[in-house]
N, C-alpha and C positions, 0 to 999 in steps of 0.2 A: 271740183274734181281734178285729180292730178293730171289727167291728160291735157286739160285746158291750161294748167299752169305751165306745163312744158311747152305747149304751142305758143303761149303768150311770151315766154322768156325768149324763145328762138326768134319770134317775130320782132321783139324789141331789139335784140342784138343785131339781126340782119338789117333792120331799119337804120340803126346807128351807123353801120358800116357802109351801107349803100346810099344813104340819104333818102329822104321821103318828101312827098309833096307837102304843100302848106297845110298845116293842121287846122282843124276847125276851132273857132274861137267864139265863146259865148259872151255877148255884150248885153248888159242890161238895157232894155228898150228905152228907158228914160235917158240913158247916157249915149245912145247910138247916133243921135242927131238925125233921126229919120224925118223925112218930109211927111206932110199930111197924107199923101198918096201911099207912101211906104208903110206908114203906121196903120192905115186902113187895110192895106193888103196883108199886113202881119196879123191883125186882129181876125180877119176872115180866114187866113191860113191856119191859125191856132184853133179856131172853132172847128175847122175840118179835121185837124189832127186829133182834137179831143173826141170827136165823134168816132174816129177809127180806134182810138185807144179804149174807148168805153164799150165797143161792140163785144158782147160776151161770146159770140161765135168765133172770134179771133183768138180768144184767150186759151192758153195751154191747159188750164185746169190742173196744173201741177202744183205741188207743195214743195217748199224748201226741204231738201234732203230726200224727197221721194225719188227713188231710182238713182240716187247719187247727185241729184240736181243741186247746183250752187248758183251764186249770183251771176256768174258768167253765162251759165246755161240759159237763164231767164233773159239776160241781155241779148244773147245770140238769137234766141227765138223771137223776141220783140223786134230786134233790128231786121231780121230776115223777113218777118211778116210785113213790116212797114215798107221794106224795099219791094216786096211783091205788090204792094198797093201803090207803088209809084214814088215813094219817098226816098230821099238820099239820107243815109245814116252813117254814123261812126260810133263804135264802141270805145269807151274811154275808161280809164282806171285811175284811182287815187290810192296811194300807199297809206295805210293807216295802222300798220303793224300786225294785221291779221293775215292769215293765208289767203292769197288772192286779192287782197285789198277790197276796196269798194268799187263796184262796176256799174255803169249806167250807159244810156244811149243818148247821143246827140242827133237831132234831126234837122237837116238843112231845109229851110223854107225859102222859096224864091220870092223876092220882092222886086219891084221895078228898080233895076240897077244895083241890086244888092242881094246878099244871102244872109238870112238870120238863122243862127244855130240855136235850137231850143232843147233844153235838157228833158229827158224822160226817165223817170224811175220805173224800171220794169216790175218791181215787186214792192208796191207801197205798203202791203200788209204781210210781212214775212211769216206770221203765224197762221196765215190762211192760204188756200190754194189761189192760184192766179186766175181771178175771175174777169180780168181785163188786161189788156196789153201793158198798161202802165198809166202813170199820171205825170202831168207837167208840174214839177215842184215849185210852188210859188210861196211867197211870204204874205202874211196878213197885212192889210193896209190898203190904201188907195193906190190905184194904178197897177200895171203889170210889172212885177219884179220877181225874178227867179231866186229861189233859195240859194244863198251864197255857197253852200256845200256842193252844189252841182254846177258851179260856174267854172272853176279851175280844176285841172286834173294833171296827173303826172305822165301818163303814157296813153297812146292810142293802141288799142288791141287789134291786131291783124289776125284773122282766122283763115284757115285754108278754104279753098272753094268748096261749096256744098254740092253733094251729089243728090239730085232730086229723087224722091221715092218712086215706087211703081205701084199703081193701084190695080188690084185684082179682085173681082167678084167671083166667089166660088159658085159654079152653076148648081142650083138646087135640083132636087129630084122632081117628081111630078108635082106640078102646082095646080091646085084645084080652085075653081071659082068659089067665092064666099067662104073660103077656109084660110085661116091665118097661117102664114108661111114665114119661116125664119130665113134671113139672108145673111151671109157672112163675108167679111172682107179680111179675115185673119191671114190669108195668104199674101196680102200686100206686103211689100218689103221696103226697107230703107237701108242701103248698104253702109252708110257712114253715120248712122244715128238710130233713131227710132220713130215710129209713127205715133202721133199723139191724138189726132182728131180724124173722125170719119164723118163725111157729109153725104147723106143718102138723098136721092131724089126719086120720087115715084109719081106717075101721072095722077093728077088731081089732088096732090098732097104737097104742102109746103116743104121745102128742103129741111132736113133735120141734121144738126151737127151733134155728135156724141163722142165720148171717149171710148165707147164700146165698139168692138169690131162687128157686132151683130145687130140686127134690127128685125122687127116683125111687121108684116104688111098683109092686108087682105085685098084681093082683086075682086071687084064686084061682078064681073061677068067673063065669059069666054073671050079670048082674043090674044093678040100679041102685044105685049107692053114693054116699052124700053125703061130700064132703070139705070140710074147713074150713081157712081161712087167717086168722091174726091177725098184724097187722103192728104194730111198735112204732117210734115216731119218736124223734127226737133230744131231745125233751123228756119222754119216758117215756109219752106218750099212745098209746092203742091203738085199732085198728079191726078188725073181723072181717067175714068174708063166707063163704058156703058155695056149693057147686056140686055138682049131682047128675051123676054120670058113668054113662053107659050102657056097660056092658062086654059085648062080643059074643064069639061063639065064635071060636076061633083060625083056623078055615078060612072065616070069613064074609068074603066079598069086599066087602061093603058096597054091592053094585050092585042089590040088590032094591028094589022100589018102596017 
């Protein structure tokens, strides 16, 4: 998307003029000289990262080109989501002659006395929607070796600070026991992007993440029930809200004082 290209160009120029901190460097594990303890810690950290990358509830469910999304949008979403999960990330770009170049994410994994930077491809299947945050690109063969295409890069992409979204549940009308009711989160907003995911929580029901701003639920009996909504924006940031629902009898006309 053009807005991202302008942002990236400005960031690169400013970084050249003002200087920048030491940039992340990907080193092949077999060439890093890790101790046995460091290699064990790296293997464990990579397993944890792979679990996060493969969690379908974190994926944007977006397709390349949908809503104008390009490679940088996927990288920004993956990086932001991983940062929310506690990881240190950096978005990098390699010039290949195409608009925007090739963009991916580096993830810093802390080891005893060292940091290992691991590449993550945010959109391993460009022809499909993003069903996972990404994959760690490795080559076939024995041992852990990253795909050389993701080891070196030309620039670090600096993005402006993200403004978190605001989660809002639209209060429903009269909610009756044992009657299916629709709940809406479409009035939730994100001032500098868009909301991608809606996670709903209801008592006695597993949380459900969906790309739809609406969901249906049936309350089994009369009472006051808390429901929750967490929204995720296009940079991976989240916001949550709760609302207490008063459920009345099915034959309650709602006309009493």
